[in-house]
N, C-alpha and C positions, 0 to 999 in steps of 0.2 A: 504494500500500500504506500509506504514511504517513497519507494522508487517511482511509482506512478505519479504521485504528487510532485515529486522533484522534476520528473520529465515534463509534466504539464507546465510547471513554472518556467522551465528553460524554454519550452516551446513558445509560451506567451512572450517571454522577454525577447526572443528572436523576432517575433512579429512586430513588437513595439519598436525594436531597433531599426527595422526596415522602414516603418512609417515615420519614424523620427529622423530619417536620413538627412544629413546636412542641416540639422535644425538651426545651426548657427548662421547658415546662408538663407534658408527658406523660412517663410512665414509658417507659424504653427498651423497644421491642418493641410499643408501642401506636401507633395512628394514627387520625386522623379519617377515618371511613368514606367520606365523600363525596369525599375526595381520591383514593381508590382506585376508588370506584364512584359517580360524580357523579349518576347518574340515580335512585338510590334515594332515596325520599322519607323525610325525617326529621321526626318529630312526637313529641318526647320528652315524655311525660306528666308525668314527675317534675321537669321543668325549669319547669313552669308550674303552675297551680292545677287543671288538668283531670285530677285523679286522686283516689283515695279519701280522701286526707288533706285535700284542699282547699287545699294549699299546696305550694310547691316544696320539694324535699328538700335538706338540707345538702350542700354540695359539688357539687350539680348546677346549674351557673351559666350554662349556655348550651345552645342547641338543636343541639349537635354530638354525633353518635353516635360514641363512642370505642370501639374494639375492638382486640384484638390484630391484628397484621398478617395472621396466618394466617386469622383469622375474616373479615377484610375481603376478602381475596382469594377466599375461598370464597363469600361473599355476592355478590361481583361476578359469579361464574358463575351463581349462582341468579338474579340479576337478568336476565342474558342470556336465560335460558330463560323467565322470566316475561314479558319484553317480547315475545318471539317468540309468546307465547300471548295477548297483548293486555292484560297486567297489569303492575303495578309493585309491588315490595315497599314496605311502610311500616314504619319502625322506631319502635316505641313506647318501647323501653328497650334500652340496650346496657350498657356498663360503668357501674357506679355505685360510689362509694367506700363503705367500711364505715360511715362516719358517716351516710350516707343510709339504709342498711338499718336502722341503729339508730333513726333517725327514724321509719321506717315501723312498726317493732315497737312503739315507744313510743306511737304513735298508736293502734294496734289495742288495746294494753293499757288505754288510758284511755277509749276511745270506747264508747258504747252505741248508736250509730247503726247500724241493721241493714239499711238500704235497699240496701247493696251485697252483702250476703251473707245471703240469705233462709233458707237451710237450717241454717247452723251459726253459733253465737255467736262472739264475738271470741276467746275462749280456745281454741276448737276450731280456729280458723284457724291458730293457732300449732301446736297439737298435731298437726293433720293435715298440717302441713308446707307449707302454701301459701306462707307467708312464708319458711320455711327454704329453700325451693327457690330463692328470690331471692338467696341468698348466692353462688350461682354467677356472678351478675352482677359480683361484685367481682373475679372472675378475668379478666374481659375477653373471654371467648369465648362468652358467652351473650347472646342477643338475644330481645326480645319483638317479634314481627313479624306483620303481616297483609298482605293484598293489596288493591289498588284497581284498578279498570279504568282503562286509559289514557285513556278518554273522560271520566273523572270527576275531580273535584278534592276535596281534603280540606276539609271544612267548618271554617271558622274565624270565630267559635267553633263548636264542635259543636252539634248540635241535640239537646237533652235532651227525651225523650218518655217518657211513662208506658207501661210494658209489663207485662202480667200474666204473672207467673211460674207455672209449672205447679203450684206449691204453693198458689196462690190469692191471693197477695199481689201488690201492684203494686210494680214496680221503676222507678227512674230509669234509663232506657236511653239510653246515649250513642251517638248516631248521628253519625259523623264522615265519612260518605260512602264508607267502605271496604266490602268485600264482607261480606254478612251471614253470620255464623258460628254463629248459634244462641245465643250469649251474648256480652256485650260484654267488653272488656278489663278484667282484674282483677276479674271477678265470681268470688269465691272460693266456688264452689258446684259440685255435681256436674254441672250443665249445661255447665260448661267442660271436663269430662273428655273425653279423646280418644275414649273408648269409649261416651260417652253419646249415644245416637241415638233414644231412645224419645220424646222430647218436642220435637224440633227438626225443621224441614222438610227434605225431600229435598235441595233446592238448598243449604241450609246445610251439610248433611253433605258434599255434593259439593265445596263451597268449602273445607271443612276438609281433605278428602282431597287436593285440589289443592295447597294450601299445604304439607301434610306431604310429599307426593311431591317437590315442588320442593326443599325443604330437605334431605330425606334423600338425594336424588340427589347432593348435593354435600357430604356428610360431616357432617351435623348429626343429632343425635338429639333426640327430643321429650320434654318433661316430660308424663307421662301425666295429670296433674291439670289441666294448662292447655294448651289447644290452641295458644296463641300463643308458648310458650317453647321455644327450641331452643338446644342447646349443641354446639359443634364437637367431634366425637368425638376428634380428635387435638389437643385444646387444649394450648397450650404451658405454662400455669401451673396445672396441676392442683392443686397443694398451696399455692397462694398466695392471699392476700386483700389487695387493694391499697386504699389510702385517699387517693389524690391527687385533688384537685379538677379540674374542667375547665369 
């Protein structure tokens, strides 16, 4: 009996040590996702130059996906289902500090480069709340996510190709080896909308539907403007915005 109790205490202490990982760096209640779900692939776009700003954002100093513990545990269950179907989750963005969001807004305010948003200009990106939606990332239970086949690998660096948008202009399309979803990550345009099905292929629609089902089955809801963004329904810090670096 004594041995069983001792084992149980050791077991609990190990779990606690995982959840309290880097507690000196991270806010209490947050965790590095790969410590909970080590098979999820992490490719943080804002930790490198592979994003619309062409630079890493302030406070995003490593390729570690940081989330609330609750979100990490839910994503672990999503990953189990994805693997059973021959896929893996890929995390593009998780928690970001408020300073990083400010970085992004400042970039959009000053740029005139339209290759990433063919339909709407930079002011409408803010007005139509594409960027405002990203404020949920500062709460730690929102992730930008996609899927990749277990037989494939993420391209590093990604392959940039020219692709014709339905409006008639050419876009720089970022192909990183993940499933085709009809639009690439952070394309702030109606082609990224959950309900946009007029100009994308049947397989791309099916891929979006698969991702949506996997995430919703484990307690996430989807941003209607961006197929890749999901937030935990029962997020623990609904009224908070954090600003710690990682």
